N, C-alpha and C positions, 0 to 999 in steps of 0.2 A: 437789563434789556427791554427797549420799546422795539413802538412798533409807526410804521408809517403809511398812509394810504392817498397814492395820487390816484385823485378820484377821475383825473382829466386820462388815464389810460383805459379805467377799469372798463370790460364790457359790459359787467351786470348781467355776466354767464350764471352766473351763483355757484362756480363748483368749490369755491374756496368757504360760503356756507354748507355743501353738502356734508365737506370731509372735517367741518369744526368738533372737537370729540364735548366740549361744553354750549352749543348753541350758543356760543358769544358775537356771531354773525348777524347782520340783517344787512338785506339790502333797502337803501329808501328811495324815493325820488331825488334825490338833490344827492346818493351816489352810497356806496359802504360805510356800513357803521359800525365800527367795534365797544361791545358793553365790559369796558373795564371792570369793573366787579368782576366778571364770567373771566377772563378772558387770563390763561395762564404762562401763556407768549410759547407753545409748545412748536409754534413756524407750520404749522401741517399746512395751511392757507396759502401761505407764500411759496411754498414748495411746488402748489397746485395751480397757480394762477399762471394761463397763459401768457400773458403780457407783463407781468413782474409787476404787478401794480400795487401789490403789500410788501413790506422790508421788515423785516426783523433784526434788530440790529444791535448788539450788543453795548 
Protein backbone atom coordinates (compact mmCIF):
# COMPACT_ATOMS: atom_id res chain seq x y z
CA UNK A 1 0.00 0.00 0.00
CA UNK A 2 1.04 3.59 -0.53
CA UNK A 3 -0.36 7.04 0.07
CA UNK A 4 -0.37 10.32 -1.76
CA UNK A 5 -1.15 13.87 -0.65
CA UNK A 6 -2.63 16.56 -2.83
CA UNK A 7 -1.44 19.68 -1.00
CA UNK A 8 -3.29 21.86 -3.50
CA UNK A 9 -6.59 20.39 -2.24
CA UNK A 10 -5.59 20.31 1.44
CA UNK A 11 -7.49 22.83 3.56
CA UNK A 12 -4.99 22.51 6.43
CA UNK A 13 -7.92 21.91 8.77
CA UNK A 14 -5.97 19.43 10.90
CA UNK A 15 -8.68 16.77 10.98
CA UNK A 16 -6.30 14.13 9.68
CA UNK A 17 -3.63 15.08 12.22
CA UNK A 18 -6.12 14.71 15.08
CA UNK A 19 -7.12 11.14 14.12
CA UNK A 20 -3.66 9.73 13.42
CA UNK A 21 -3.01 7.12 16.14
CA UNK A 22 0.76 7.19 15.63
CA UNK A 23 1.22 10.98 15.29
CA UNK A 24 2.68 10.49 11.82
CA UNK A 25 1.11 13.62 10.32
CA UNK A 26 2.29 17.21 10.61
CA UNK A 27 0.95 20.39 9.09
CA UNK A 28 3.89 22.38 7.74
CA UNK A 29 4.02 25.71 5.94
CA UNK A 30 4.24 23.99 2.57
CA UNK A 31 1.46 21.51 3.35
CA UNK A 32 0.81 18.20 5.01
CA UNK A 33 3.77 15.95 5.74
CA UNK A 34 3.62 12.26 6.60
CA UNK A 35 6.45 10.65 8.56
CA UNK A 36 7.00 7.42 6.64
CA UNK A 37 8.84 5.87 9.59
CA UNK A 38 5.72 6.17 11.78
CA UNK A 39 2.85 5.64 9.31
CA UNK A 40 1.34 2.14 9.25
CA UNK A 41 -1.12 2.94 6.42
CA UNK A 42 -4.21 2.57 8.59
CA UNK A 43 -5.98 5.07 6.26
CA UNK A 44 -7.82 6.90 9.05
CA UNK A 45 -6.50 10.19 7.69
CA UNK A 46 -7.87 9.57 4.21
CA UNK A 47 -11.26 8.56 5.58
CA UNK A 48 -11.75 11.80 7.53
CA UNK A 49 -10.34 14.27 5.02
CA UNK A 50 -13.26 16.50 3.96
CA UNK A 51 -11.75 17.20 0.52
CA UNK A 52 -10.14 13.79 -0.09
CA UNK A 53 -6.64 15.29 -0.28
CA UNK A 54 -5.09 12.10 1.11
CA UNK A 55 -5.35 8.85 -0.81
CA UNK A 56 -4.21 5.45 0.43
CA UNK A 57 -3.90 2.98 -2.40
CA UNK A 58 -3.16 -0.73 -2.62
